[in-house]
C-alpha distance (Angstrom), angle and dihedral (degrees) to the residues before:
residue distance angle dihedral
M1 . . .
P2 3.82 . .
M3 3.80 117.3 .
K4 3.87 93.0 -118.6
C5 3.78 89.9 58.1
V6 3.83 92.1 49.6
V7 3.81 91.9 53.9
L8 3.81 93.4 44.7
C9 3.80 92.4 49.4
V10 3.81 92.4 50.5
L11 3.81 91.7 50.6
L12 3.80 93.2 47.6
A13 3.82 91.2 50.1
A14 3.80 90.8 51.8
C15 3.84 91.9 51.1
G16 3.81 90.7 50.0
R17 3.82 92.0 55.2
G18 3.77 90.8 49.7
N19 3.80 91.2 60.1
Q20 3.80 94.4 53.4
A21 3.81 120.6 95.1
D22 3.80 113.2 -111.9
P23 3.81 115.4 -126.0
P24 3.84 113.5 -116.3
Q25 3.82 92.2 -104.1
A26 3.78 91.4 57.9
E27 3.81 94.6 58.6
R28 3.80 91.0 93.3
T29 3.77 94.0 55.8
K30 3.80 105.2 37.1
T31 3.78 133.5 68.9
E32 3.80 120.0 -143.1
H33 3.78 114.8 -174.0
V34 3.80 105.5 -149.0
A35 3.82 95.1 152.0
K36 3.82 114.0 79.8
A37 3.79 120.2 -137.2
V38 3.80 109.1 -124.8
A39 3.79 93.8 -161.3
A40 3.81 114.7 20.2
P41 3.82 108.1 129.6
G42 3.76 124.1 172.6
N43 3.80 98.9 34.3
R44 3.78 111.5 157.2
Q45 3.78 131.8 -168.2
P46 3.81 118.3 -132.4
T47 3.81 115.4 -109.2
A48 3.77 111.0 -101.6
T49 3.79 118.0 -134.4
A50 3.76 130.7 -169.5
T51 3.83 92.6 -132.2
A52 3.84 99.7 48.4
K53 3.85 113.3 119.5
P54 3.84 122.1 -156.4
Q55 3.79 112.7 -110.8
P56 3.81 120.0 -141.7
G57 3.81 113.5 -111.3
P58 3.78 142.8 165.0
V59 3.80 117.1 -57.9
E60 3.81 118.0 -110.8
I61 3.82 111.9 -115.8
E62 3.80 138.3 173.0
L63 3.82 101.8 -92.9
L64 3.80 102.0 -164.0
H65 3.80 91.9 67.0
A66 3.81 97.2 31.8
T67 3.83 100.2 52.4
E68 3.81 141.6 38.8
A69 3.79 88.8 -83.1
K70 3.79 129.9 155.4
V71 3.80 134.2 -156.0
A72 3.81 131.9 -157.8
V73 3.80 134.2 -174.0
S74 3.79 130.4 -158.9
S75 3.81 93.6 -121.8
V76 3.78 142.3 -24.7
V77 3.78 130.5 -130.8
A78 3.80 115.5 -106.3
N79 3.77 95.5 -117.0
S80 3.79 119.6 124.8
A81 3.83 91.0 -148.5
I82 3.83 95.5 55.8
F83 3.80 120.9 70.9
P84 3.81 132.6 -168.2
T85 3.81 90.2 -125.2
D86 3.82 88.9 63.2
L87 3.81 82.8 85.8
V88 3.82 92.9 69.1
D89 3.81 105.2 25.0
G90 3.82 94.4 107.2
K91 3.81 93.1 -114.4
L92 3.78 127.2 115.8
S93 3.82 88.3 -163.8
T94 3.84 91.1 72.1
A95 3.79 129.5 51.7
W96 3.78 145.7 -173.2
N97 3.79 109.6 -111.4
S98 3.79 121.3 -160.5
R99 3.79 123.1 -136.4
T100 3.81 111.1 -72.8
G101 3.81 107.4 -85.9
D102 3.82 94.0 18.2
L103 3.82 95.6 117.9
A104 3.81 123.5 129.1
G105 3.79 102.4 25.2
A106 3.80 95.3 39.0
W107 3.80 114.3 123.5
L108 3.79 147.9 -168.3
A109 3.80 124.7 -147.5
V110 3.80 133.7 -166.2
R111 3.78 134.1 -168.9
V112 3.81 118.9 -159.7
P113 3.81 127.3 172.3
G114 3.79 114.4 -78.6
G115 3.81 91.1 -126.4
A116 3.79 91.8 63.2
H117 3.79 123.4 92.9
V118 3.81 111.9 -135.9
T119 3.80 115.5 -148.2
R120 3.81 101.0 173.2
I121 3.78 147.3 -13.3
R122 3.80 116.7 -131.9
M123 3.81 124.4 -159.3
T124 3.77 141.6 151.7
A125 3.79 122.3 -114.0
G126 3.81 92.9 -131.9
F127 3.80 148.5 -23.7
A128 3.79 100.1 -36.5
T129 3.78 101.9 -160.1
V130 3.79 144.2 93.4
R131 3.80 118.0 -143.8
G132 3.76 129.1 -178.4
G133 3.77 91.2 -10.4
E134 3.83 91.8 -53.6
D135 3.79 120.1 119.2
W136 3.82 103.8 -137.1
F137 3.81 90.3 -176.9
T138 3.80 94.1 65.7
M139 3.81 95.0 31.0
N140 3.84 92.4 59.2
H141 3.81 129.8 59.6
R142 3.81 114.3 -85.9
I143 3.79 129.4 -151.2
K144 3.80 121.4 -112.4
L145 3.81 104.3 168.7
V146 3.81 136.3 20.6
R147 3.79 136.4 178.2
V148 3.81 122.5 -144.7
V149 3.80 119.9 -150.7
R150 3.80 131.2 -177.5
T151 3.77 96.2 -135.8
Q152 3.83 100.5 -162.1
I153 3.79 90.7 64.2
D154 3.83 97.1 23.1
R155 3.79 91.4 -124.9
E156 3.78 123.0 153.1
L157 3.80 111.3 -135.4
G158 3.78 93.8 -169.3
K159 3.78 148.4 -73.4
Y160 3.78 116.7 -88.0
A161 3.80 131.3 -165.2
L162 3.79 119.3 -138.4
D163 3.79 122.0 -156.2
P164 3.85 105.3 -116.0
D165 3.80 89.8 -159.1
N166 3.81 93.8 56.0
R167 3.82 112.9 92.5
G168 3.80 95.0 -172.1
L169 3.78 133.8 81.5
Q170 3.80 112.0 -69.5
D171 3.81 124.9 -155.8
I172 3.79 128.7 -122.5
P173 3.84 109.0 -169.3
I174 3.82 115.1 -132.9
D175 3.86 113.0 159.1
G176 3.79 99.9 -176.8
P177 3.81 144.9 98.6
G178 3.79 123.5 -64.9
G179 3.79 125.3 -96.5
D180 3.80 134.2 101.9
F181 3.81 120.8 -20.7
K182 3.80 128.5 -178.2
I183 3.81 122.1 -158.4
E184 3.81 109.7 -159.8
I185 3.81 120.4 -164.1
L186 3.82 107.5 -131.6
D187 3.80 104.1 169.9
V188 3.80 136.4 15.9
I189 3.79 139.1 174.7
P190 3.83 118.5 -131.7
G191 3.77 122.7 -113.5
T192 3.76 127.8 -126.3
K193 3.83 92.6 -104.7
K194 3.80 101.9 79.3
T195 3.82 95.4 -164.6
W196 3.82 92.8 54.9
R197 3.79 102.3 87.8
E198 3.79 104.3 162.1
I199 3.79 135.2 110.7
C200 3.81 108.7 -117.3
V201 3.79 128.0 -163.4
S202 3.79 116.8 175.9
E203 3.79 95.9 -165.0
L204 3.79 141.1 5.4
Q205 3.82 124.2 -165.8
V206 3.80 136.1 173.9
W207 3.80 116.9 -155.4
G208 3.77 128.4 -164.5
T209 3.78 145.2 104.3
L210 3.79 136.9 -75.9
P211 3.81 129.7 -145.1
E212 3.79 110.8 -86.4
D213 3.81 93.3 -111.0
T214 3.84 93.6 53.7
P215 3.81 113.7 102.0
P216 3.83 110.2 -143.1
R217 3.80 121.3 -131.5
Q218 3.78 130.3 -154.1
A219 3.81 114.3 -137.1
P220 3.80 134.3 115.5
P221 3.81 114.1 -102.7
P222 3.81 120.9 -114.0
V223 3.81 115.2 -106.6
A224 3.81 122.2 -144.2
V225 3.79 131.5 -174.0
G226 3.81 124.1 -126.9
S227 3.80 98.3 3.1
L228 3.79 141.8 22.2
D229 3.80 86.8 -123.6
A230 3.82 94.4 54.8
A231 3.79 122.1 102.0
P232 3.81 112.6 -91.9
L233 3.80 114.4 -96.8
S234 3.77 116.4 -116.6
N235 3.78 123.9 -112.3
R236 3.79 90.2 -144.5
S237 3.77 122.4 84.1
I238 3.79 142.2 -168.2
A239 3.79 117.3 -151.9
L240 3.79 122.2 -140.2
D241 3.80 104.8 -148.9
P242 3.83 126.5 -157.0
L243 3.80 115.2 -98.9
P244 3.81 120.3 -129.6
S245 3.80 114.1 -104.8
Y246 3.81 130.5 -138.3
A247 3.79 136.4 179.6
S248 3.82 89.7 -112.0
I249 3.80 143.9 -26.5
D250 3.82 87.9 -87.3
A251 3.80 89.8 56.0
F252 3.81 89.9 52.1
C253 3.82 90.9 49.2
Q254 3.79 91.6 51.5
E255 3.80 89.9 54.6
Y256 3.82 91.1 42.8
M257 3.83 94.3 52.1
A258 3.82 90.9 48.5
R259 3.80 94.8 56.7
P260 3.83 116.5 114.3
E261 3.79 114.6 -83.8
E262 3.78 116.6 -99.3
P263 3.83 111.9 -118.1
F264 3.80 114.6 -118.2
S265 3.79 115.2 -126.6
G266 3.80 99.7 171.1
C267 3.79 134.5 -85.9
S268 3.79 122.2 -80.0
G269 3.78 121.2 -134.5
M270 3.81 85.8 -125.5
D271 3.83 93.5 63.8
T272 3.78 119.3 63.4
G273 3.81 90.8 174.4
C274 3.79 92.2 68.3
S275 3.82 117.9 104.1
R276 3.82 130.1 -179.7
H277 3.79 90.5 -149.6
G278 3.79 100.2 38.6
K279 3.82 112.0 140.2
R280 3.78 128.7 -147.4
A281 3.81 117.0 -109.6
C282 3.81 136.9 167.6
G283 3.79 142.8 -178.2
E284 3.81 107.2 40.6
M285 3.80 110.9 140.1
T286 3.81 115.3 -127.7
S287 3.78 132.0 -128.9
G288 3.78 130.2 -145.8
P289 3.82 99.9 18.6
I290 3.80 127.9 146.9
A291 3.80 108.4 -62.6
L292 3.81 114.6 -122.2
D293 3.81 103.4 -146.5
A294 3.82 94.3 176.3
L295 3.80 135.6 23.1
P296 3.82 133.3 -157.2
P297 3.82 117.4 -94.6
G298 3.81 112.2 -77.2
W299 3.81 95.4 25.0
T300 3.83 113.3 119.2
S301 3.80 97.9 -171.9
A302 3.80 144.1 -23.4
R303 3.81 123.6 -146.7
Y304 3.80 135.5 178.1
F305 3.80 124.0 -130.6
H306 3.79 136.5 171.9
A307 3.77 128.6 -112.0
Q308 3.82 122.2 -179.3
W309 3.78 124.0 -159.8
D310 3.77 129.5 -149.5
H311 3.82 117.0 -72.8
R312 3.79 95.1 14.3
S313 3.80 126.2 122.4
D314 3.82 94.8 -158.1
P315 3.82 130.5 43.7
G316 3.77 125.1 -124.0
C317 3.78 128.9 -131.6
N318 3.80 129.0 -104.8
L319 3.79 129.2 -173.7
A320 3.82 118.2 -136.5
I321 3.82 115.1 -160.0
L322 3.79 122.2 -165.9
A323 3.82 113.3 -152.0
A324 3.82 129.8 154.8
G325 3.79 91.0 -7.7
K326 3.81 94.8 -56.2
T327 3.80 130.8 105.5
Y328 3.80 115.6 -129.5
V329 3.81 118.7 -166.5
L330 3.80 129.8 -150.7
E331 3.80 104.8 -164.2
G332 3.79 127.6 -156.2
F333 3.79 92.6 27.7
G334 3.80 99.8 164.5
D335 3.80 131.1 -65.8
R336 3.80 131.2 -44.0
G337 3.81 90.6 -73.5
C338 3.83 92.6 63.4
G339 3.78 89.9 -144.5
A340 3.78 99.0 -37.8
A341 3.81 107.6 156.7
L342 3.81 115.3 -92.5
D343 3.79 121.3 -137.6
L344 3.80 106.3 -114.1
R345 3.80 96.9 152.0
D346 3.81 93.4 124.0
V347 3.78 91.3 63.4
A348 3.79 110.8 111.4
A349 3.80 93.8 -130.4
G350 3.79 90.8 52.3
K351 3.80 91.4 -125.4
M352 3.80 116.1 167.9
S353 3.77 125.0 -156.1
R354 3.78 123.0 -97.6
A355 3.78 117.4 -106.5
E356 3.80 111.4 157.5
S357 3.77 144.9 123.5
R358 3.80 126.4 -160.0
M359 3.78 133.4 -172.3
Q360 3.80 109.1 -148.6
G361 3.77 112.3 176.7
D362 3.80 105.1 -44.6
L363 3.81 94.3 -28.1
L364 3.81 125.7 98.8
A365 3.80 115.7 -151.3
I366 3.81 121.6 -169.2
A367 3.81 121.4 -172.4
M368 3.78 124.8 -175.0
T369 3.78 143.7 163.7
T370 3.79 111.2 -127.8
A371 3.79 125.1 -159.3
G372 3.79 103.0 -115.7
W373 3.76 134.0 -173.8
Q374 3.79 126.0 -31.7
T375 3.80 125.0 -155.6
R376 3.78 116.5 -130.4
Q377 3.80 94.3 -149.9
T378 3.82 100.4 50.8
G379 3.80 103.5 17.3
E380 3.82 91.1 -128.0
I381 3.80 114.0 158.0
E382 3.79 122.4 -157.5
S383 3.79 118.1 -155.2
I384 3.81 118.0 -162.4
E385 3.81 123.0 -151.6
Q386 3.80 114.0 -149.7
L387 3.80 139.9 176.0
W388 3.81 130.9 -154.9
I389 3.81 124.3 -169.1
C390 3.81 120.1 -160.9
G391 3.77 137.3 174.7
A392 3.83 148.4 130.6
T393 3.80 129.5 94.5
E394 3.80 88.4 -95.4
P395 3.81 94.9 50.3
A396 3.79 119.4 -112.1
C397 3.80 127.6 172.0
S398 3.77 138.5 -173.0
S399 3.75 123.0 -116.5
A400 3.79 115.2 -100.5
I401 3.82 110.0 -66.6
Q402 3.79 111.9 -151.7
L403 3.81 112.4 -129.0
G404 3.79 98.7 173.0
A405 3.79 149.9 -31.3
Y406 3.80 130.2 -136.9
V407 3.78 131.4 -172.6
T408 3.80 116.2 -154.7
T409 3.82 118.0 -159.6
S410 3.81 123.8 -168.3
T411 3.80 121.3 -161.6
T412 3.81 133.5 179.0
G413 3.77 126.5 -130.9
G414 3.80 95.1 50.9
T415 3.78 127.4 122.7
A416 3.80 98.3 -119.9
G417 3.84 114.7 106.9
G418 3.76 130.0 -0.8
D419 3.79 93.2 -80.6
G420 3.80 93.3 54.7
L421 3.81 92.6 -114.5
S422 3.79 114.3 150.0
T423 3.82 122.8 -165.5
A424 3.81 127.7 -160.1
Q425 3.77 132.1 178.3
R426 3.78 136.3 -159.6
G427 3.76 129.9 -179.5
W428 3.80 146.1 88.6
S429 3.80 141.3 -100.5
F430 3.81 143.5 -171.6
D431 3.76 128.8 -134.5
W432 3.81 115.3 -137.7
K433 3.78 143.2 -162.6
I434 3.80 137.4 169.7
E435 3.79 118.2 -126.6
G436 3.80 110.6 -174.3
K437 3.79 104.3 -56.7
Q438 3.80 95.7 -15.5
L439 3.78 133.0 92.7
V440 3.80 111.9 -146.2
L441 3.81 118.7 -160.0
S442 3.80 121.9 -168.3
R443 3.79 133.7 174.4
Q444 3.77 113.8 -87.9
D445 3.78 109.3 163.2
G446 3.77 143.9 -1.7
A447 3.78 133.5 2.4
V448 3.81 107.8 -43.7
P449 3.83 110.9 -138.3
A450 3.78 114.9 -112.1
E451 3.82 92.0 -116.6
K452 3.83 89.3 59.0
H453 3.82 97.5 50.5
D454 3.80 93.7 92.1
Q455 3.80 90.2 59.7
L456 3.80 92.7 67.2
G457 3.81 114.5 101.7
S458 3.79 132.6 27.6
H459 3.79 129.7 -16.6
R460 3.81 125.3 -172.6
L461 3.81 115.2 -124.5
V462 3.80 108.8 -138.6
M463 3.81 121.3 -165.2
P464 3.84 122.4 -150.6
S465 3.81 91.6 -110.2
E466 3.81 89.9 55.2
R467 3.79 97.4 58.3
């Protein structure tokens, strides 16, 4: 056979394979270039020869899950049901959503080990799912054009067009060493839902090879917001819900006193605060509560007042917030002490109760220890530690966040004190801090119950206007 025919036959066979659909198992070993380079002059194809033999080489793998990689996004939508890690969870039914209005100019970034060789970046052009009969792919904005930059050396690798009608993963060819890459969104087309103004990407992948002596791992990469060097953003969230408003505290009390009466079903031996003849009351101002030294912007004042429910011997605490001429009420805000410090000096560990408020940014956080139930039979007293977070010009607050629980037991016949009364305590607690728009809980004391373990770590704080 003449040499020209040999070369032509080889080239035709290669083209035929390129038109065939790869089976799902072959996705890890094949490269399909769906994205089109806008500016890639001078590309040349290697000369095919009849005698060339394929050389064994490293297997192409998905690097974000197989290495100590990291991902970052420019912003994230304020929606407690959408998480930044939706970008790399392996599901096309979920998606990263940028902050509302962050469209052209939004970006994604990846960091893979420098020893890796990156062959391609794969991403979707939008939110590739249909839910409840609604096509979220066409309803949301879709990406038409991106630019890829190697950020360590500030070098543009090229501009690449994505097909906004393609719901699948589309390839951006790279062919270079690992490191930091930034994918900037340059152009988008709007979706049919005019109020949905976010960039959506269902999935992001980075494919390439590792040195032969590098053992791969299998774990999802952490996802940060704003920078690859920022702390990863939590998947968990705490909602701050709007508070009901009234003309005054008196107006609230009128509504409170008119609520239907609570049926009485008897008092448990575990609850010394229960009373058959307890009467409802509302409006008494409190004394000695946690001092609020600073308030969020737009708040004029914040005051504590008592409200007592049917069949209770002690009132509870409410917080009344004055903002823009209206009174907003946070009900069930601790016990009758409204955060006044409890005397726990007899506890062996010397632990004192929490009674503090902090302004961090535009958020007000109030933590307190409340005197909880007491058992009639044993005299055990449980104290509950709780945290509330509030903010926004139109006040909104979280529900009570439990920070700890302690049971204090007093026994006679001991050596402590002149009366022979000995006190012991058991329980657990979290320490807390606010970092930007995240609440971070860490272990502080005691054995944390198993059902509370998932509360440790970061939680996003989501305002009503961000949902």
